C-alpha positions as CSV (number, residue, x, y, z in Angstrom):
1,M,9.1,66.2,58.2
2,K,5.5,67.1,57.3
3,M,6.6,67.9,53.8
4,L,8.3,64.5,53.5
5,K,5.2,62.6,54.6
6,K,3.1,64.5,52.1
7,S,5.6,63.8,49.3
8,I,5.7,60.0,50.2
9,F,1.9,60.0,50.2
10,A,1.7,61.8,46.9
11,I,4.2,59.3,45.3
12,A,2.2,56.4,46.7
13,L,-1.0,57.8,45.3
14,L,0.5,58.3,41.8
15,G,1.8,54.7,41.9
16,L,-1.7,53.5,42.8
17,L,-3.3,55.5,40.0
18,A,-0.9,54.2,37.5
19,S,-1.9,50.6,38.2
20,V,-5.7,51.1,38.1
21,A,-7.3,50.4,34.7
22,M,-9.1,53.4,33.3
23,A,-12.5,53.3,31.7
24,G,-12.8,53.4,28.0
25,D,-13.4,56.3,25.7
26,E,-16.1,58.7,26.7
27,V,-19.3,58.0,24.6
28,I,-22.8,59.4,24.9
29,W,-25.4,56.7,24.4
30,K,-28.9,57.9,23.9
31,G,-31.3,55.7,25.8
32,E,-28.9,52.7,26.2
33,G,-27.7,52.6,29.8
34,C,-28.0,56.4,30.3
35,A,-31.1,58.0,31.6
36,W,-30.5,61.3,29.6
37,P,-28.8,61.9,26.3
38,W,-26.5,64.6,27.7
39,I,-25.1,62.4,30.6
40,K,-21.6,61.0,29.9
41,C,-21.4,57.2,29.8
42,Y,-18.4,55.0,29.2
43,K,-17.9,51.9,27.0
44,P,-16.9,48.7,28.9
45,L,-13.2,48.0,28.8
46,D,-11.8,44.4,28.8
47,V,-9.4,44.2,31.7
48,C,-8.9,40.4,32.0
49,K,-9.1,37.5,29.5
50,I,-9.8,34.1,31.0
51,P,-9.7,31.0,28.7
52,V,-12.7,28.7,28.8
53,Y,-12.2,25.0,28.2
54,L,-14.7,22.2,27.5
55,K,-14.1,18.7,28.9
56,V,-15.3,16.4,26.1
57,G,-16.8,13.2,27.2
58,Y,-17.6,10.1,25.2
59,Y,-19.8,10.9,22.2
60,V,-21.8,8.5,20.0
61,K,-24.3,9.4,17.4
62,I,-26.4,7.0,15.3
63,A,-27.9,8.7,12.3
64,K,-31.7,8.5,12.0
65,C,-31.9,6.0,14.8
66,N,-35.7,6.5,15.3
67,G,-36.3,5.7,11.6
68,L,-34.5,2.3,11.7
69,K,-36.6,-0.9,11.4
70,I,-35.8,-4.5,11.2
71,M,-38.2,-6.7,9.2
72,L,-37.9,-10.5,9.9
73,N,-38.4,-12.5,6.7
74,P,-38.3,-16.3,6.2
75,S,-34.9,-17.8,5.6
76,G,-35.3,-21.6,5.5
77,L,-37.0,-22.6,8.8
78,D,-35.7,-19.4,10.5
79,Y,-36.7,-15.8,10.2
80,V,-33.9,-13.2,9.8
81,G,-33.8,-9.5,9.2
82,C,-31.1,-6.8,9.0
83,T,-30.8,-3.0,8.6
84,D,-27.8,-0.7,8.0
85,F,-27.0,2.1,10.4
86,T,-24.4,4.9,10.4
87,I,-22.5,5.6,13.6
88,S,-20.0,8.3,14.6
89,S,-18.0,8.6,17.8
90,N,-15.0,10.4,19.3
91,F,-13.5,7.4,21.0
92,L,-12.4,3.8,20.2
93,M,-15.3,1.5,21.0
94,V,-16.7,-2.0,20.5
95,I,-20.2,-2.2,19.0
96,G,-22.5,-5.0,20.0
97,A,-26.2,-5.9,19.7
98,R,-28.9,-7.5,21.8
99,V,-32.6,-8.2,21.3
100,V,-35.4,-8.0,23.8
101,V,-38.5,-9.9,22.8
102,N,-42.0,-8.9,23.8
103,S,-45.0,-11.2,24.5
104,A,-45.9,-11.6,20.8
105,G,-42.3,-12.7,20.1
106,L,-42.2,-15.0,23.1
107,S,-45.5,-16.7,21.9
108,I,-43.8,-18.0,18.7
109,K,-40.4,-18.9,20.3
110,G,-38.6,-18.8,23.6
111,A,-36.2,-16.1,24.5
112,G,-33.2,-18.4,24.0
113,D,-34.0,-18.8,20.3
114,W,-33.6,-15.2,19.5
115,S,-30.2,-13.6,18.6
116,A,-28.8,-10.3,17.5
117,W,-25.4,-9.4,16.0
118,I,-23.5,-6.6,14.2
119,D,-22.1,-7.2,10.7
120,E,-20.9,-10.8,10.4
121,G,-21.3,-11.7,14.0
122,G,-17.8,-11.0,15.2
123,V,-16.5,-8.2,17.4
124,V,-16.9,-4.9,15.6
125,R,-14.7,-2.0,16.5
126,Q,-15.4,1.6,15.6
127,R,-12.5,4.0,15.2
128,A,-12.4,7.3,17.0
129,G,-13.3,10.3,14.9
130,K,-14.8,8.2,12.1
131,T,-18.2,7.7,10.6
132,E,-18.9,4.2,9.5
133,T,-21.8,2.1,8.3
134,H,-22.6,-1.2,9.9
135,K,-25.4,-3.8,9.8
136,I,-27.5,-5.0,12.8
137,C,-29.3,-8.3,12.3
138,V,-31.9,-10.3,14.3
139,K,-32.8,-14.0,13.9
140,V,-35.3,-16.3,15.5
141,K,-34.8,-20.1,15.1
142,E,-37.7,-22.1,13.7
143,P,-40.6,-20.0,15.0
144,N,-44.1,-21.4,15.5
145,M,-46.0,-18.9,13.4
146,I,-49.4,-20.6,14.2
147,A,-49.0,-19.5,17.8
148,M,-48.8,-15.8,16.7
149,P,-51.5,-13.7,18.4
150,D,-52.8,-12.4,15.0
151,P,-51.5,-14.7,12.3
152,T,-53.3,-12.9,9.4
153,A,-51.1,-12.8,6.3
154,H,-49.2,-9.6,5.5
155,N,-49.6,-8.1,8.9
156,E,-46.5,-6.5,10.6
157,I,-46.5,-7.5,14.2
158,R,-43.9,-6.0,16.5
159,V,-42.1,-8.9,18.2
160,G,-39.4,-7.0,20.1
161,D,-36.7,-4.4,20.1
162,A,-33.1,-4.7,18.9
163,Y,-30.5,-2.6,20.7
164,I,-27.1,-1.3,19.4
165,T,-24.7,-1.3,22.3
166,V,-21.3,0.4,22.6
167,K,-18.4,0.0,25.0
168,P,-15.2,2.0,25.2
169,V,-12.0,0.0,24.6
170,C,-9.9,0.2,27.8
171,S,-6.7,-1.3,26.5
172,S,-3.8,1.0,25.7
173,G,-3.0,-0.4,22.3
174,G,-6.5,-1.2,21.1
175,D,-5.8,-5.0,20.9
176,F,-9.0,-6.9,20.6
177,S,-7.6,-10.4,20.2
178,S,-8.7,-11.5,23.6
179,F,-12.0,-9.5,23.8
180,S,-15.4,-11.1,23.7
181,W,-18.8,-9.6,23.4
182,S,-22.0,-11.4,24.5
183,G,-20.5,-14.8,23.7
184,N,-19.2,-13.8,20.3
185,S,-15.4,-14.1,20.3
186,G,-12.7,-14.1,17.7
187,S,-9.8,-12.3,16.4
188,I,-10.1,-8.8,14.9
189,P,-8.2,-7.8,11.8
190,Q,-5.6,-5.2,12.8
191,P,-5.5,-1.9,10.8
């Protein structure tokens, strides 16, 4: 009976040893991880591979955003200015614009007389995975240039900031026909 118990124990021990991962090939490292060059050290052995995933969120990039500038120039009685920008994204979105006027801008015209838009003033859609160039424009209706704080000719006075805005499209088919952005509405040409 004693011999049977020892045999069962020996078989169980062999089974356990067979399932344990053994260390890699014996290597002597001199000074890397071993205190003495004659001590035996072992290489690490990969025993488990775990995949790593990245949850990608919404991504928008406007190239050289800090270098963009809109210069308002006379156009009849109004002042209008535009600049081109390049935008990339990984999702279907609608691009819009708004303008925030500072005190110098408010001195020449009230906030309601300023407007900003993208391209031709309609709703602009940016396709996912594409890089496209668009135009942002700002306009002030009939400004009173005499009320400007420093009306010296040829001075550039900052009158506000224009913002490019983006909004993900939530509809499943990407239908923009009933979508409106900041009061601008209209139908969008389908691809």
